[in-house]
C-alpha positions as CSV (number, residue, x, y, z in Angstrom):
1,M,-182.7,-67.0,12.1
2,P,-185.0,-65.9,14.9
3,S,-188.4,-67.4,15.6
4,F,-191.4,-66.1,13.8
5,D,-192.4,-63.7,16.6
6,Q,-189.0,-62.1,17.0
7,P,-187.6,-59.3,14.8
8,W,-184.9,-60.2,12.3
9,Q,-181.7,-58.5,13.4
10,P,-179.0,-59.3,10.8
11,R,-175.7,-57.6,10.2
12,L,-176.4,-55.8,6.9
13,A,-173.8,-55.8,4.2
14,W,-174.2,-52.3,2.8
15,D,-171.2,-52.7,0.5
16,S,-173.1,-55.5,-1.4
17,P,-174.5,-54.7,-4.8
18,A,-178.1,-54.4,-3.4
19,G,-176.8,-52.2,-0.5
20,Q,-175.1,-49.8,-2.9
21,V,-178.2,-49.5,-5.1
22,I,-180.4,-48.8,-2.0
23,D,-178.0,-46.1,-0.8
24,R,-178.1,-44.5,-4.3
25,L,-181.9,-44.6,-4.1
26,V,-181.9,-43.0,-0.7
27,D,-179.6,-40.2,-2.0
28,A,-182.0,-39.7,-4.9
29,L,-185.0,-39.1,-2.6
30,P,-185.8,-35.5,-1.4
31,K,-184.2,-34.8,1.9
32,D,-186.8,-32.3,3.1
33,R,-188.9,-35.1,4.6
34,P,-188.5,-38.6,6.0
35,W,-189.2,-41.7,3.8
36,E,-190.3,-45.2,4.7
37,L,-189.5,-47.9,2.2
38,I,-190.2,-51.6,2.2
39,I,-187.3,-53.6,0.5
40,F,-188.5,-57.1,-0.4
41,G,-187.6,-59.8,-2.8
42,S,-184.1,-61.2,-2.8
43,A,-182.3,-57.9,-1.9
44,P,-182.8,-58.4,1.9
45,L,-181.4,-61.9,1.6
46,Q,-178.3,-60.5,0.0
47,L,-178.0,-57.7,2.6
48,G,-178.5,-59.9,5.6
49,L,-177.4,-63.4,4.8
50,D,-175.2,-63.8,1.7
51,P,-173.7,-60.8,-0.2
52,S,-172.9,-63.2,-3.1
53,F,-176.6,-64.0,-3.6
54,L,-177.2,-61.7,-6.5
55,S,-180.4,-60.5,-8.1
56,G,-181.0,-58.2,-11.0
57,D,-183.3,-55.8,-9.2
58,V,-184.2,-54.3,-5.9
59,D,-187.9,-54.4,-5.2
60,V,-189.2,-51.4,-3.3
61,I,-192.6,-50.4,-2.0
62,S,-193.1,-46.7,-1.1
63,P,-196.2,-44.8,0.0
64,E,-195.3,-42.3,-2.7
65,D,-194.5,-43.0,-6.3
66,I,-190.7,-42.9,-6.6
67,T,-190.4,-43.7,-10.3
68,G,-189.4,-40.1,-11.2
69,Y,-186.7,-40.0,-8.6
70,C,-185.3,-43.3,-9.8
71,H,-185.3,-42.2,-13.4
72,A,-183.5,-39.0,-12.6
73,A,-180.8,-41.1,-10.7
74,G,-180.5,-43.6,-13.5
75,L,-181.8,-46.5,-11.4
76,L,-184.7,-47.9,-13.4
77,K,-184.7,-51.0,-15.6
78,G,-182.6,-50.4,-18.7
79,Q,-180.6,-47.6,-16.9
80,A,-178.6,-49.7,-14.5
81,R,-177.2,-53.3,-14.3
82,I,-178.9,-53.8,-11.0
83,Y,-182.0,-51.6,-11.0
84,V,-184.8,-50.4,-8.7
85,E,-188.2,-51.9,-9.3
86,P,-190.9,-49.6,-7.8
87,C,-193.8,-51.8,-6.7
88,T,-197.3,-51.6,-5.3
89,A,-198.1,-52.9,-1.9
90,T,-199.9,-55.9,-3.3
91,A,-196.7,-57.1,-5.0
92,F,-195.5,-58.5,-1.6
93,T,-197.6,-61.5,-0.6
94,A,-197.1,-62.0,3.1
95,S,-199.0,-62.6,6.3
96,A,-200.6,-59.6,8.1
97,D,-198.1,-59.8,10.9
98,W,-194.9,-59.7,8.8
99,P,-193.9,-56.2,10.1
100,V,-193.5,-57.7,13.6
101,R,-190.6,-59.8,12.3
102,A,-189.1,-57.3,9.9
103,C,-185.7,-55.7,10.3
104,R,-186.1,-51.9,10.7
105,C,-183.0,-49.7,10.0
106,Q,-182.2,-46.1,9.2
107,R,-180.2,-44.9,6.1
108,K,-179.9,-41.2,6.2
109,H,-183.4,-39.7,5.9
110,A,-185.1,-43.1,5.0
111,T,-186.4,-45.8,7.3
112,L,-186.1,-49.2,5.6
113,L,-188.2,-52.3,6.4
114,L,-186.6,-55.6,5.4
115,P,-189.0,-58.5,5.8
116,H,-187.9,-61.6,7.7
117,P,-186.4,-64.3,5.5
118,I,-189.4,-66.6,6.2
119,D,-191.8,-64.0,4.9
120,I,-189.6,-63.4,1.8
121,L,-189.5,-67.1,1.0
122,V,-193.2,-67.7,1.4
123,S,-193.9,-64.7,-0.9
124,K,-192.1,-66.6,-3.6
125,I,-194.3,-69.7,-3.7
126,K,-196.9,-68.2,-6.0
127,R,-194.3,-67.8,-8.7
128,L,-191.5,-70.3,-7.7
129,E,-189.1,-69.9,-10.6
130,E,-185.7,-71.5,-10.4
131,K,-184.2,-68.4,-8.7
132,D,-186.9,-68.6,-6.1
133,L,-185.9,-72.2,-5.3
134,N,-182.3,-71.0,-5.1
135,A,-183.4,-68.5,-2.4
136,F,-184.9,-71.4,-0.3
137,R,-181.7,-73.4,-0.8
138,M,-179.5,-70.6,0.2
139,V,-181.4,-69.6,3.3
140,I,-181.5,-73.2,4.5
141,A,-177.8,-73.7,3.8
142,K,-176.9,-70.5,5.8
143,T,-179.3,-70.9,8.7
144,G,-180.7,-74.4,8.8
145,H,-184.2,-72.9,8.6
146,P,-187.0,-73.1,7.8
147,T,-187.6,-76.7,8.9
148,E,-190.6,-78.5,7.4
149,A,-192.8,-77.6,10.5
150,E,-191.7,-74.0,10.3
151,L,-192.5,-73.7,6.7
152,I,-195.9,-75.4,7.1
153,A,-196.8,-72.8,9.8
154,A,-195.6,-70.0,7.7
155,V,-197.5,-71.0,4.6
156,Q,-200.7,-71.5,6.7
157,R,-200.4,-67.8,7.6
158,V,-200.9,-67.0,3.9
159,V,-203.4,-69.7,3.1
160,D,-205.4,-67.4,0.8
161,I,-202.7,-67.8,-1.9
162,Y,-204.4,-71.1,-2.6
163,R,-207.7,-69.4,-3.6
164,P,-208.5,-69.1,-7.3
165,S,-206.9,-66.2,-9.0
166,F,-208.7,-63.4,-10.7
167,D,-209.3,-64.0,-14.4
168,E,-207.0,-61.1,-15.3
169,E,-204.1,-62.6,-13.4
170,S,-201.4,-64.7,-14.9
171,A,-200.4,-66.2,-11.6
172,G,-198.7,-69.5,-11.1
173,N,-200.2,-72.6,-9.4
174,P,-199.4,-72.3,-5.7
175,T,-200.7,-75.8,-4.9
176,A,-198.4,-77.4,-7.5
177,N,-195.6,-75.1,-6.6
178,T,-195.9,-76.1,-2.9
179,R,-195.6,-79.8,-3.8
180,I,-192.6,-79.0,-6.0
181,L,-191.0,-77.1,-3.2
182,W,-191.5,-80.0,-0.7
183,Q,-189.9,-82.4,-3.2
184,E,-186.9,-80.1,-3.6
185,L,-186.4,-79.3,0.1
186,F,-187.6,-82.3,1.9
187,R,-187.7,-85.1,-0.7
188,K,-191.3,-85.9,0.0
189,D,-194.8,-85.0,-1.1
190,I,-197.3,-82.9,0.8
191,D,-201.1,-82.9,0.8
192,V,-201.6,-79.2,0.5
193,R,-205.3,-79.4,1.3
194,Q,-205.0,-81.6,4.4
195,Q,-201.7,-80.3,5.8
196,I,-202.0,-76.6,5.1
197,I,-205.4,-75.4,3.9
198,A,-207.7,-77.4,6.3
199,P,-205.8,-76.6,9.5
200,A,-205.4,-72.9,8.6
201,L,-209.1,-72.5,7.9
202,A,-210.0,-74.4,11.1
203,L,-207.8,-72.0,13.1
204,R,-209.3,-69.0,11.3
205,Q,-212.8,-70.3,12.1
206,Q,-211.8,-70.7,15.8
207,S,-210.5,-67.1,15.8
208,Y,-213.8,-65.9,14.4
209,G,-215.7,-67.4,17.3
210,G,-216.0,-71.0,16.3
211,S,-219.8,-70.9,15.8
212,G,-219.6,-73.3,12.9
213,R,-222.1,-71.3,10.9
214,S,-220.9,-69.2,8.0
215,L,-222.6,-66.0,6.9
216,K,-223.9,-67.9,3.8
217,Q,-225.6,-70.5,6.0
218,S,-227.2,-67.8,8.2
219,L,-228.5,-66.0,5.2
220,E,-229.9,-69.2,3.7
221,T,-231.7,-69.9,7.0
222,L,-233.1,-66.4,7.1
223,G,-234.3,-66.6,3.6
224,A,-236.0,-69.9,4.2
225,T,-237.8,-68.5,7.2
226,A,-238.9,-65.4,5.4
227,T,-240.5,-67.4,2.5
228,A,-242.0,-70.3,4.5
229,P,-245.9,-70.4,4.6
230,N,-247.6,-69.9,7.9
231,Q,-247.8,-73.0,10.0
232,P,-250.8,-74.0,12.2
233,G,-250.6,-71.9,15.3
234,D,-248.6,-69.1,13.7
235,P,-250.1,-65.6,14.1
236,A,-252.2,-64.6,11.2
237,E,-251.1,-61.7,9.0
238,P,-252.8,-58.4,10.1
239,K,-255.9,-57.5,8.1
240,T,-256.2,-54.0,6.7
241,N,-259.6,-52.2,6.6
242,S,-261.0,-51.4,3.2
243,P,-261.6,-47.7,2.5
């Protein structure tokens, strides 16, 4: 598996179940214009690492709603054994630079972006069901990666997953899931706050200029200055003449 700053260039198994579903999807899309699709979840792992690593769906992000085309082709949930799951862009939790590492390939009139395995794995931490753990195990068995240091660096890139969820979300517990993952993969515990969150936030602060002062602190100082009474030696407020 290439380093984080190198594109993933696997030999793709288009005769795999996921590959066949993707080809059916491409055939179902109008041919009068080009398409760009992001294929994420477990499908890229099946295509690029292990054709026997099966999943019940193929997660797809498209700039245009493809639900109607999928329905017409019989590719939606309930229509096919392995179905297409049209998703919004927010469904894939990855670092901002994930496209740099992605595999880009052409299938007829569609350009496909397949995220690097490390980005796919990290995106699974918020949920971390048994099938997600199996994805980690398979990738490590096939490639020897990610190591603990590589995984720490990758998770630091998506440190915001550890922020509180919106009330309407039924998200998992990323902090607890990370500790479970470390026990499963490395047979040890991890201090998420000290080993992941604190270093990531320190690096972010440095990238923002390293002033050490947050916007909140600056506004508090400004507010205190605006409401403080005049001190001896301060210029007096200007007087206004009475009419």
